[in-house]
VOLOLO-50583 format. One record per atom (N, C-alpha, C, CB): residue number from 1; atom name; x, y, z. Coordinates in pm, 1 decimal. Glycine has a CB too. Example, Ala and Ser with C-alpha at 12.3 -4.5 7.8 and 13.67 -1.06 7.14 Angstrom:
# VOLOLO-50583
+-----+-------+----------+----------+----------+
! num ! atomo !       px !       py !       pz !
+-----+-------+----------+----------+----------+
!   1 !     N !   1319.0 !   -569.0 !    780.0 !
!   1 !    CA !   1230.0 !   -450.0 !    780.0 !
!   1 !     C !   1320.0 !   -330.0 !    780.0 !
!   1 !    CB !   1130.8 !   -447.3 !    904.6 !
!   2 !     N !   1285.0 !   -225.0 !    708.0 !
!   2 !    CA !   1367.0 !   -106.0 !    714.0 !
!   2 !     C !   1290.0 !      3.0 !    787.0 !
!   2 !    CB !   1408.4 !    -59.8 !    572.5 !
+-----+-------+----------+----------+----------+
END
This chain:
# VOLOLO-50583
+-----+-------+----------+----------+----------+
! num ! atomo !       px !       py !       pz !
+-----+-------+----------+----------+----------+
!   1 !     N !    872.7 !   -556.7 !   4554.6 !
!   1 !    CA !    794.7 !   -629.2 !   4456.1 !
!   1 !     C !    888.9 !   -670.5 !   4341.9 !
!   1 !    CB !    674.8 !   -542.0 !   4403.4 !
!   2 !     N !    874.3 !   -791.3 !   4286.1 !
!   2 !    CA !    962.0 !   -837.0 !   4177.5 !
!   2 !     C !    941.4 !   -754.5 !   4049.7 !
!   2 !    CB !    936.8 !   -985.9 !   4148.2 !
!   3 !     N !   1045.8 !   -749.7 !   3967.8 !
!   3 !    CA !   1044.2 !   -669.4 !   3845.5 !
!   3 !     C !    934.1 !   -712.8 !   3749.1 !
!   3 !    CB !   1178.9 !   -678.0 !   3776.2 !
!   4 !     N !    910.7 !   -841.4 !   3734.1 !
!   4 !    CA !    810.5 !   -888.0 !   3638.3 !
!   4 !     C !    669.5 !   -845.1 !   3677.1 !
!   4 !    CB !    816.3 !  -1039.0 !   3626.2 !
!   5 !     N !    646.0 !   -809.3 !   3801.7 !
!   5 !    CA !    514.8 !   -760.2 !   3844.1 !
!   5 !     C !    503.3 !   -609.5 !   3830.0 !
!   5 !    CB !    487.7 !   -800.2 !   3987.8 !
!   6 !     N !    616.7 !   -539.3 !   3821.1 !
!   6 !    CA !    614.5 !   -393.7 !   3809.9 !
!   6 !     C !    604.8 !   -345.4 !   3665.1 !
!   6 !    CB !    738.1 !   -335.9 !   3874.4 !
!   7 !     N !    642.7 !   -426.9 !   3570.6 !
!   7 !    CA !    642.3 !   -388.9 !   3429.5 !
!   7 !     C !    504.2 !   -415.9 !   3370.6 !
!   7 !    CB !    752.0 !   -466.3 !   3350.6 !
!   8 !     N !    446.9 !   -321.1 !   3295.9 !
!   8 !    CA !    313.8 !   -343.7 !   3237.3 !
!   8 !     C !    316.1 !   -454.9 !   3133.7 !
!   8 !    CB !    261.3 !   -215.2 !   3173.5 !
!   9 !     N !    209.2 !   -532.5 !   3130.5 !
!   9 !    CA !    196.2 !   -645.2 !   3036.9 !
!   9 !     C !    106.2 !   -600.9 !   2921.6 !
!   9 !    CB !    137.5 !   -773.5 !   3108.7 !
!  10 !     N !    167.9 !   -561.0 !   2811.6 !
!  10 !    CA !     90.5 !   -508.7 !   2699.0 !
!  10 !     C !    105.8 !   -590.0 !   2572.2 !
!  10 !    CB !    130.3 !   -367.7 !   2671.6 !
!  11 !     N !    176.9 !   -696.8 !   2573.3 !
!  11 !    CA !    193.3 !   -776.0 !   2453.2 !
!  11 !     C !    324.9 !   -747.2 !   2385.1 !
!  11 !    CB !     79.8 !   -750.9 !   2358.4 !
!  12 !     N !    340.7 !   -802.7 !   2266.5 !
!  12 !    CA !    466.4 !   -794.6 !   2194.1 !
!  12 !     C !    444.0 !   -727.2 !   2059.8 !
!  12 !    CB !    527.9 !   -934.2 !   2175.2 !
!  13 !     N !    528.9 !   -633.3 !   2024.1 !
!  13 !    CA !    524.6 !   -568.8 !   1893.6 !
!  13 !     C !    657.5 !   -597.0 !   1824.4 !
!  13 !    CB !    497.8 !   -414.2 !   1906.0 !
!  14 !     N !    656.5 !   -668.3 !   1712.7 !
!  14 !    CA !    781.7 !   -701.0 !   1644.9 !
!  14 !     C !    858.9 !   -575.8 !   1602.1 !
!  14 !    CB !    753.5 !   -787.9 !   1523.4 !
!  15 !     N !    989.6 !   -580.5 !   1612.5 !
!  15 !    CA !   1071.4 !   -465.6 !   1578.1 !
!  15 !     C !   1071.9 !   -437.0 !   1428.4 !
!  15 !    CB !   1212.2 !   -487.1 !   1626.2 !
!  16 !     N !   1066.2 !   -538.0 !   1345.4 !
!  16 !    CA !   1070.2 !   -521.5 !   1200.1 !
!  16 !     C !    932.0 !   -536.2 !   1136.5 !
!  16 !    CB !   1165.9 !   -622.6 !   1139.0 !
!  17 !     N !    831.2 !   -492.6 !   1206.2 !
!  17 !    CA !    694.1 !   -500.8 !   1157.2 !
!  17 !     C !    675.4 !   -407.2 !   1038.5 !
!  17 !    CB !    594.0 !   -466.5 !   1269.3 !
!  18 !     N !    607.2 !   -453.8 !    936.1 !
!  18 !    CA !    581.6 !   -373.9 !    816.8 !
!  18 !     C !    434.3 !   -334.5 !    817.0 !
!  18 !    CB !    619.2 !   -452.3 !    686.1 !
!  19 !     N !    407.8 !   -204.4 !    820.5 !
!  19 !    CA !    271.2 !   -154.8 !    815.7 !
!  19 !     C !    245.6 !    -96.1 !    677.9 !
!  19 !    CB !    245.8 !    -49.4 !    926.8 !
!  20 !     N !    159.2 !   -162.3 !    601.9 !
!  20 !    CA !    126.8 !   -117.1 !    467.5 !
!  20 !     C !     22.1 !     -6.9 !    471.6 !
!  20 !    CB !     77.8 !   -233.8 !    382.1 !
!  21 !     N !     30.0 !     82.2 !    374.9 !
!  21 !    CA !    -75.2 !    180.8 !    352.8 !
!  21 !     C !   -171.6 !    118.4 !    251.9 !
!  21 !    CB !    -16.7 !    320.0 !    301.2 !
!  22 !     N !   -296.9 !    117.4 !    282.6 !
!  22 !    CA !   -396.0 !     45.5 !    202.5 !
!  22 !     C !   -465.7 !    141.4 !    106.7 !
!  22 !    CB !   -499.4 !    -24.4 !    293.4 !
!  23 !     N !   -473.4 !     99.6 !    -20.7 !
!  23 !    CA !   -547.4 !    172.0 !   -123.8 !
!  23 !     C !   -638.2 !     70.7 !   -192.3 !
!  23 !    CB !   -450.6 !    242.9 !   -227.2 !
!  24 !     N !   -764.4 !    104.9 !   -210.8 !
!  24 !    CA !   -859.8 !     15.1 !   -275.3 !
!  24 !     C !   -865.3 !     40.5 !   -426.1 !
!  24 !    CB !   -999.6 !     32.0 !   -213.3 !
!  25 !     N !   -910.0 !    -59.6 !   -500.3 !
!  25 !    CA !   -924.6 !    -47.8 !   -645.5 !
!  25 !     C !  -1024.7 !     62.3 !   -679.8 !
!  25 !    CB !   -969.5 !   -182.4 !   -706.9 !
!  26 !     N !  -1127.8 !     77.9 !   -597.9 !
!  26 !    CA !  -1227.2 !    183.2 !   -624.2 !
!  26 !     C !  -1165.1 !    322.3 !   -614.7 !
!  26 !    CB !  -1344.5 !    171.9 !   -525.6 !
!  27 !     N !  -1063.5 !    339.9 !   -529.4 !
!  27 !    CA !   -994.3 !    468.3 !   -520.2 !
!  27 !     C !   -907.0 !    491.2 !   -643.0 !
!  27 !    CB !   -909.2 !    474.6 !   -392.6 !
!  28 !     N !   -848.4 !    385.2 !   -697.2 !
!  28 !    CA !   -769.9 !    398.4 !   -820.4 !
!  28 !     C !   -859.3 !    433.9 !   -938.5 !
!  28 !    CB !   -693.3 !    268.5 !   -849.7 !
!  29 !     N !   -982.7 !    383.3 !   -937.8 !
!  29 !    CA !  -1075.4 !    410.2 !  -1047.2 !
!  29 !     C !  -1115.9 !    557.2 !  -1052.3 !
!  29 !    CB !  -1199.1 !    322.9 !  -1033.4 !
!  30 !     N !  -1109.2 !    626.9 !   -940.2 !
!  30 !    CA !  -1148.7 !    767.7 !   -936.0 !
!  30 !     C !  -1041.4 !    860.4 !   -991.5 !
!  30 !    CB !  -1181.3 !    807.7 !   -794.1 !
!  31 !     N !   -917.8 !    811.5 !  -1005.1 !
!  31 !    CA !   -809.8 !    895.3 !  -1056.1 !
!  31 !     C !   -816.5 !    905.6 !  -1207.7 !
!  31 !    CB !   -673.9 !    839.9 !  -1013.0 !
!  32 !     N !   -771.6 !   1016.5 !  -1262.5 !
!  32 !    CA !   -774.4 !   1040.3 !  -1406.4 !
!  32 !     C !   -657.4 !    974.7 !  -1479.1 !
!  32 !    CB !   -774.1 !   1188.7 !  -1433.7 !
!  33 !     N !   -545.3 !    951.6 !  -1410.5 !
!  33 !    CA !   -423.2 !    902.3 !  -1473.5 !
!  33 !     C !   -435.2 !    756.0 !  -1515.5 !
!  33 !    CB !   -305.8 !    919.2 !  -1379.0 !
!  34 !     N !   -354.1 !    718.0 !  -1614.4 !
!  34 !    CA !   -345.5 !    577.9 !  -1653.7 !
!  34 !     C !   -222.9 !    511.5 !  -1591.9 !
!  34 !    CB !   -341.2 !    565.4 !  -1806.2 !
!  35 !     N !   -121.4 !    589.0 !  -1556.7 !
!  35 !    CA !     -1.9 !    539.8 !  -1486.9 !
!  35 !     C !    -13.5 !    583.8 !  -1341.3 !
!  35 !    CB !    131.9 !    594.3 !  -1553.3 !
!  36 !     N !    -36.4 !    489.5 !  -1251.5 !
!  36 !    CA !    -57.1 !    523.8 !  -1111.8 !
!  36 !     C !     58.2 !    465.7 !  -1029.8 !
!  36 !    CB !   -194.7 !    470.9 !  -1060.6 !
!  37 !     N !    136.3 !    552.8 !   -969.6 !
!  37 !    CA !    249.2 !    514.2 !   -885.8 !
!  37 !     C !    225.3 !    567.1 !   -743.8 !
!  37 !    CB !    384.1 !    568.8 !   -944.5 !
!  38 !     N !    308.1 !    528.9 !   -646.8 !
!  38 !    CA !    291.5 !    585.4 !   -512.4 !
!  38 !     C !    303.3 !    738.0 !   -508.6 !
!  38 !    CB !    394.0 !    525.3 !   -419.5 !
!  39 !     N !    383.2 !    796.3 !   -597.3 !
!  39 !    CA !    394.9 !    942.1 !   -602.1 !
!  39 !     C !    261.8 !   1005.6 !   -644.3 !
!  39 !    CB !    507.6 !    984.1 !   -699.4 !
!  40 !     N !    193.0 !    944.0 !   -739.6 !
!  40 !    CA !     61.4 !    994.4 !   -784.1 !
!  40 !     C !    -41.1 !    977.5 !   -671.9 !
!  40 !    CB !     13.4 !    919.6 !   -913.0 !
!  41 !     N !    -35.7 !    862.6 !   -602.3 !
!  41 !    CA !   -128.1 !    840.0 !   -491.0 !
!  41 !     C !   -105.5 !    942.2 !   -380.9 !
!  41 !    CB !   -112.0 !    697.9 !   -435.3 !
!  42 !     N !     18.6 !    976.3 !   -354.4 !
!  42 !    CA !     52.2 !   1076.6 !   -252.3 !
!  42 !     C !      2.5 !   1215.3 !   -293.6 !
!  42 !    CB !    205.0 !   1080.1 !   -228.1 !
!  43 !     N !     17.9 !   1248.7 !   -422.9 !
!  43 !    CA !    -26.8 !   1379.2 !   -472.1 !
!  43 !     C !   -178.7 !   1394.5 !   -461.4 !
!  43 !    CB !     17.5 !   1398.8 !   -617.5 !
!  44 !     N !   -252.8 !   1284.6 !   -474.1 !
!  44 !    CA !   -398.5 !   1289.0 !   -466.4 !
!  44 !     C !   -450.7 !   1260.8 !   -325.6 !
!  44 !    CB !   -458.1 !   1189.5 !   -563.4 !
!  45 !     N !   -362.1 !   1239.3 !   -229.4 !
!  45 !    CA !   -402.7 !   1220.7 !    -91.1 !
!  45 !     C !   -450.7 !   1081.5 !    -54.8 !
!  45 !    CB !   -508.1 !   1315.4 !    -59.9 !
!  46 !     N !   -420.3 !    981.2 !   -135.9 !
!  46 !    CA !   -462.9 !    845.2 !   -104.0 !
!  46 !     C !   -373.6 !    780.1 !      0.8 !
!  46 !    CB !   -464.4 !    760.5 !   -229.6 !
!  47 !     N !   -247.3 !    820.4 !      5.7 !
!  47 !    CA !   -154.1 !    768.9 !    105.1 !
!  47 !     C !    -90.9 !    886.5 !    178.6 !
!  47 !    CB !    -45.1 !    679.3 !     39.0 !
!  48 !     N !    -36.1 !    859.5 !    294.5 !
!  48 !    CA !     20.1 !    966.3 !    375.1 !
!  48 !     C !    168.7 !    987.2 !    359.0 !
!  48 !    CB !     -8.6 !    940.6 !    515.2 !
!  49 !     N !    243.0 !    881.2 !    326.1 !
!  49 !    CA !    387.7 !    890.9 !    322.9 !
!  49 !     C !    443.9 !    801.1 !    213.7 !
!  49 !    CB !    447.4 !    854.1 !    458.9 !
!  50 !     N !    553.3 !    845.7 !    153.7 !
!  50 !    CA !    621.3 !    762.8 !     54.2 !
!  50 !     C !    720.5 !    666.5 !    118.6 !
!  50 !    CB !    693.3 !    850.9 !    -46.8 !
!  51 !     N !    742.6 !    680.1 !    247.3 !
!  51 !    CA !    838.3 !    593.8 !    316.7 !
!  51 !     C !    781.7 !    457.1 !    350.6 !
!  51 !    CB !    885.0 !    660.5 !    442.7 !
!  52 !     N !    650.3 !    447.5 !    368.5 !
!  52 !    CA !    589.4 !    319.6 !    402.3 !
!  52 !     C !    537.6 !    252.2 !    275.8 !
!  52 !    CB !    475.2 !    338.6 !    504.6 !
!  53 !     N !    538.0 !    118.0 !    271.5 !
!  53 !    CA !    491.5 !     46.9 !    152.2 !
!  53 !     C !    340.9 !     61.1 !    129.9 !
!  53 !    CB !    527.5 !    -99.8 !    162.7 !
!  54 !     N !    302.0 !     46.2 !      3.8 !
!  54 !    CA !    162.4 !     60.4 !    -37.5 !
!  54 !     C !    110.7 !    -75.3 !    -82.7 !
!  54 !    CB !    147.4 !    166.3 !   -151.2 !
!  55 !     N !     -7.9 !   -112.2 !    -35.4 !
!  55 !    CA !    -72.5 !   -235.8 !    -78.5 !
!  55 !     C !   -208.3 !   -201.6 !   -138.1 !
!  55 !    CB !    -87.3 !   -336.2 !     39.8 !
!  56 !     N !   -237.5 !   -257.2 !   -255.1 !
!  56 !    CA !   -364.9 !   -233.3 !   -323.0 !
!  56 !     C !   -455.8 !   -352.0 !   -294.5 !
!  56 !    CB !   -345.2 !   -212.6 !   -477.8 !
!  57 !     N !   -575.7 !   -322.0 !   -244.6 !
!  57 !    CA !   -675.2 !   -424.7 !   -214.8 !
!  57 !     C !   -786.1 !   -422.2 !   -318.7 !
!  57 !    CB !   -733.5 !   -404.9 !    -73.8 !
!  58 !     N !   -859.6 !   -531.0 !   -330.4 !
!  58 !    CA !   -957.6 !   -547.6 !   -436.6 !
!  58 !     C !  -1098.7 !   -502.7 !   -404.6 !
!  58 !    CB !   -961.7 !   -686.9 !   -475.0 !
!  59 !     N !  -1117.3 !   -400.5 !   -323.3 !
!  59 !    CA !  -1251.0 !   -350.8 !   -290.0 !
!  59 !     C !  -1293.4 !   -252.1 !   -397.7 !
!  59 !    CB !  -1253.7 !   -283.8 !   -148.2 !
!  60 !     N !  -1404.9 !   -279.1 !   -463.3 !
!  60 !    CA !  -1455.4 !   -190.1 !   -567.1 !
!  60 !     C !  -1433.8 !   -247.9 !   -706.3 !
!  60 !    CB !  -1388.6 !    -54.2 !   -556.6 !
!  61 !     N !  -1470.0 !   -169.8 !   -805.7 !
!  61 !    CA !  -1460.1 !   -212.2 !   -945.5 !
!  61 !     C !  -1375.1 !   -113.9 !  -1023.6 !
!  61 !    CB !  -1599.8 !   -224.7 !  -1009.3 !
!  62 !     N !  -1316.6 !   -162.6 !  -1131.2 !
!  62 !    CA !  -1233.4 !    -81.0 !  -1219.1 !
!  62 !     C !  -1284.0 !   -100.2 !  -1361.3 !
!  62 !    CB !  -1081.3 !   -119.2 !  -1206.8 !
!  63 !     N !  -1318.3 !      9.5 !  -1428.7 !
!  63 !    CA !  -1379.6 !      3.5 !  -1561.6 !
!  63 !     C !  -1280.4 !     23.8 !  -1674.9 !
!  63 !    CB !  -1487.8 !    106.3 !  -1572.0 !
!  64 !     N !  -1164.6 !     83.7 !  -1648.9 !
!  64 !    CA !  -1070.8 !    115.9 !  -1756.8 !
!  64 !     C !   -933.8 !     57.7 !  -1724.4 !
!  64 !    CB !  -1061.0 !    269.5 !  -1778.0 !
!  65 !     N !   -849.0 !     52.8 !  -1825.8 !
!  65 !    CA !   -715.5 !     -4.6 !  -1810.4 !
!  65 !     C !   -621.4 !     96.9 !  -1745.9 !
!  65 !    CB !   -659.7 !    -50.4 !  -1947.0 !
!  66 !     N !   -554.6 !     56.5 !  -1638.4 !
!  66 !    CA !   -454.6 !    139.8 !  -1573.2 !
!  66 !     C !   -330.2 !     54.8 !  -1545.3 !
!  66 !    CB !   -510.8 !    202.0 !  -1441.2 !
!  67 !     N !   -217.0 !    121.8 !  -1536.0 !
!  67 !    CA !    -94.0 !     56.9 !  -1494.3 !
!  67 !     C !    -68.1 !    101.7 !  -1351.3 !
!  67 !    CB !     26.9 !     92.1 !  -1589.8 !
!  68 !     N !    -86.0 !     11.1 !  -1256.6 !
!  68 !    CA !    -71.6 !     44.2 !  -1114.9 !
!  68 !     C !     61.2 !     -9.6 !  -1064.4 !
!  68 !    CB !   -189.4 !    -13.4 !  -1031.6 !
!  69 !     N !    133.2 !     74.8 !   -992.2 !
!  69 !    CA !    258.7 !     35.1 !   -929.5 !
!  69 !     C !    241.9 !     44.8 !   -779.5 !
!  69 !    CB !    377.5 !    123.2 !   -978.3 !
!  70 !     N !    274.7 !    -62.4 !   -709.1 !
!  70 !    CA !    266.7 !    -64.4 !   -563.0 !
!  70 !     C !    363.4 !   -170.3 !   -511.3 !
!  70 !    CB !    120.4 !    -93.0 !   -514.1 !
!  71 !     N !    380.2 !   -174.2 !   -380.7 !
!  71 !    CA !    470.6 !   -270.0 !   -320.3 !
!  71 !     C !    407.1 !   -408.0 !   -306.5 !
!  71 !    CB !    515.5 !   -220.3 !   -185.3 !
!  72 !     N !    272.8 !   -413.4 !   -299.1 !
!  72 !    CA !    201.9 !   -540.8 !   -287.8 !
!  72 !     C !     60.5 !   -525.1 !   -342.3 !
!  72 !    CB !    198.6 !   -589.7 !   -140.5 !
!  73 !     N !      7.1 !   -635.3 !   -393.2 !
!  73 !    CA !   -130.0 !   -641.1 !   -445.1 !
!  73 !     C !   -197.4 !   -763.8 !   -387.0 !
!  73 !    CB !   -132.4 !   -644.7 !   -601.7 !
!  74 !     N !   -324.2 !   -752.0 !   -352.1 !
!  74 !    CA !   -400.0 !   -870.9 !   -315.0 !
!  74 !     C !   -436.2 !   -944.9 !   -443.6 !
!  74 !    CB !   -528.5 !   -833.8 !   -232.0 !
!  75 !     N !   -474.0 !  -1069.8 !   -429.3 !
!  75 !    CA !   -506.3 !  -1150.8 !   -546.8 !
!  75 !     C !   -627.2 !  -1095.0 !   -621.4 !
!  75 !    CB !   -532.6 !  -1295.8 !   -505.7 !
!  76 !     N !   -728.4 !  -1048.6 !   -549.0 !
!  76 !    CA !   -847.3 !   -994.4 !   -615.5 !
!  76 !     C !   -817.4 !   -860.6 !   -682.6 !
!  76 !    CB !   -961.5 !   -977.9 !   -514.9 !
!  77 !     N !   -730.0 !   -780.8 !   -622.0 !
!  77 !    CA !   -693.0 !   -653.1 !   -684.7 !
!  77 !     C !   -619.6 !   -678.7 !   -815.8 !
!  77 !    CB !   -604.8 !   -568.1 !   -589.4 !
!  78 !     N !   -527.9 !   -773.6 !   -815.7 !
!  78 !    CA !   -454.1 !   -807.2 !   -938.0 !
!  78 !     C !   -549.2 !   -857.4 !  -1045.9 !
!  78 !    CB !   -346.1 !   -913.3 !   -909.0 !
!  79 !     N !   -647.1 !   -941.0 !  -1008.7 !
!  79 !    CA !   -744.9 !   -992.3 !  -1105.0 !
!  79 !     C !   -829.7 !   -879.9 !  -1163.8 !
!  79 !    CB !   -835.2 !  -1096.3 !  -1038.6 !
!  80 !     N !   -873.3 !   -786.4 !  -1080.5 !
!  80 !    CA !   -958.3 !   -677.9 !  -1128.8 !
!  80 !     C !   -881.6 !   -581.7 !  -1218.2 !
!  80 !    CB !  -1018.7 !   -602.5 !  -1011.7 !
!  81 !     N !   -757.7 !   -552.7 !  -1184.6 !
!  81 !    CA !   -677.2 !   -461.2 !  -1267.2 !
!  81 !     C !   -646.0 !   -525.5 !  -1401.5 !
!  81 !    CB !   -545.9 !   -422.4 !  -1194.8 !
!  82 !     N !   -603.2 !   -651.7 !  -1399.2 !
!  82 !    CA !   -571.0 !   -720.5 !  -1524.4 !
!  82 !     C !   -696.6 !   -755.6 !  -1603.1 !
!  82 !    CB !   -490.6 !   -847.0 !  -1495.9 !
!  83 !     N !   -809.0 !   -776.3 !  -1535.3 !
!  83 !    CA !   -935.8 !   -803.2 !  -1603.3 !
!  83 !     C !   -987.3 !   -682.7 !  -1679.9 !
!  83 !    CB !  -1039.8 !   -847.4 !  -1503.4 !
!  84 !     N !   -950.7 !   -562.6 !  -1634.8 !
!  84 !    CA !   -991.4 !   -440.1 !  -1702.7 !
!  84 !     C !   -894.7 !   -403.5 !  -1814.9 !
!  84 !    CB !  -1001.1 !   -325.4 !  -1603.0 !
!  85 !     N !   -790.5 !   -485.4 !  -1834.1 !
!  85 !    CA !   -695.2 !   -459.3 !  -1942.1 !
!  85 !     C !   -569.2 !   -388.1 !  -1896.8 !
!  85 !    CB !   -760.8 !   -378.6 !  -2048.3 !
!  86 !     N !   -552.4 !   -367.1 !  -1769.1 !
!  86 !    CA !   -434.9 !   -297.6 !  -1717.6 !
!  86 !     C !   -329.1 !   -394.2 !  -1669.1 !
!  86 !    CB !   -473.9 !   -204.4 !  -1605.7 !
!  87 !     N !   -231.0 !   -339.6 !  -1597.1 !
!  87 !    CA !   -126.0 !   -424.2 !  -1541.9 !
!  87 !     C !    -93.8 !   -379.1 !  -1400.0 !
!  87 !    CB !      0.7 !   -420.0 !  -1630.8 !
!  88 !     N !    -53.9 !   -475.9 !  -1318.0 !
!  88 !    CA !    -15.9 !   -450.6 !  -1178.9 !
!  88 !     C !    133.1 !   -478.3 !  -1165.8 !
!  88 !    CB !    -99.3 !   -539.1 !  -1078.8 !
!  89 !     N !    210.8 !   -374.2 !  -1139.2 !
!  89 !    CA !    355.8 !   -387.5 !  -1129.0 !
!  89 !     C !    398.6 !   -375.4 !   -983.5 !
!  89 !    CB !    427.0 !   -281.2 !  -1215.5 !
!  90 !     N !    473.9 !   -474.8 !   -937.1 !
!  90 !    CA !    525.3 !   -474.5 !   -800.5 !
!  90 !     C !    659.4 !   -402.8 !   -800.2 !
!  90 !    CB !    539.0 !   -619.7 !   -744.2 !
!  91 !     N !    673.3 !   -302.5 !   -712.6 !
!  91 !    CA !    799.8 !   -230.8 !   -701.1 !
!  91 !     C !    869.8 !   -274.8 !   -573.0 !
!  91 !    CB !    777.3 !    -76.5 !   -702.2 !
!  92 !     N !   1000.5 !   -264.4 !   -572.6 !
!  92 !    CA !   1080.2 !   -311.2 !   -459.7 !
!  92 !     C !   1070.1 !   -214.6 !   -342.1 !
!  92 !    CB !   1226.7 !   -328.8 !   -501.4 !
!  93 !     N !   1085.2 !   -269.4 !   -222.2 !
!  93 !    CA !   1087.0 !   -186.3 !   -102.5 !
!  93 !     C !   1217.9 !   -110.8 !    -93.4 !
!  93 !    CB !   1065.5 !   -271.2 !     23.3 !
!  94 !     N !   1212.6 !     10.5 !    -42.9 !
!  94 !    CA !   1333.0 !     90.1 !    -20.2 !
!  94 !     C !   1395.0 !     51.2 !    111.9 !
!  94 !    CB !   1301.4 !    241.0 !    -22.7 !
!  95 !     N !   1523.7 !     77.9 !    123.8 !
!  95 !    CA !   1584.6 !     64.5 !    255.8 !
!  95 !     C !   1542.2 !    183.8 !    339.1 !
!  95 !    CB !   1740.5 !     54.7 !    246.7 !
!  96 !     N !   1538.4 !    170.4 !    470.6 !
!  96 !    CA !   1481.9 !    273.0 !    556.3 !
!  96 !     C !   1569.3 !    393.3 !    580.3 !
!  96 !    CB !   1448.4 !    214.8 !    683.9 !
!  97 !     N !   1688.7 !    404.4 !    519.7 !
!  97 !    CA !   1781.3 !    511.3 !    553.4 !
!  97 !     C !   1767.0 !    636.9 !    470.2 !
!  97 !    CB !   1918.1 !    462.1 !    540.8 !
!  98 !     N !   1715.1 !    628.3 !    350.6 !
!  98 !    CA !   1712.1 !    747.0 !    264.7 !
!  98 !     C !   1581.2 !    823.5 !    281.4 !
!  98 !    CB !   1731.4 !    707.4 !    117.7 !
!  99 !     N !   1585.7 !    954.3 !    291.0 !
!  99 !    CA !   1463.3 !   1033.8 !    302.3 !
!  99 !     C !   1393.8 !   1044.2 !    167.6 !
!  99 !    CB !   1494.3 !   1174.1 !    356.9 !
! 100 !     N !   1260.2 !   1038.5 !    169.9 !
! 100 !    CA !   1186.3 !   1048.9 !     44.4 !
! 100 !     C !   1072.2 !   1148.5 !     52.0 !
! 100 !    CB !   1132.6 !    914.2 !      5.0 !
! 101 !     N !   1036.6 !   1196.9 !    168.4 !
! 101 !    CA !    927.4 !   1294.4 !    179.9 !
! 101 !     C !    983.1 !   1432.7 !    194.6 !
! 101 !    CB !    836.3 !   1261.9 !    298.1 !
+-----+-------+----------+----------+----------+
END
């Protein structure tokens, strides 16, 4: 039987695929801190690892001003954070070689 018929056909997964860890604005609103970084999110169990990038999505409402740091923000999340008087700071991605956990 030819090789192309023996190999399973499961699709393609890009080698440099970036999988973001998702945090909602409503989860940020439940935290007591005003400075929220990935380290704070990890300490409170919102994310699993500091090695993967964090993206904040705009699900939920925010009543107070917070300074949120993440690798990416959706447009609605940025509007809700800045609308409450806070700021959304984008932090740079790390290179994959250094351990952080």
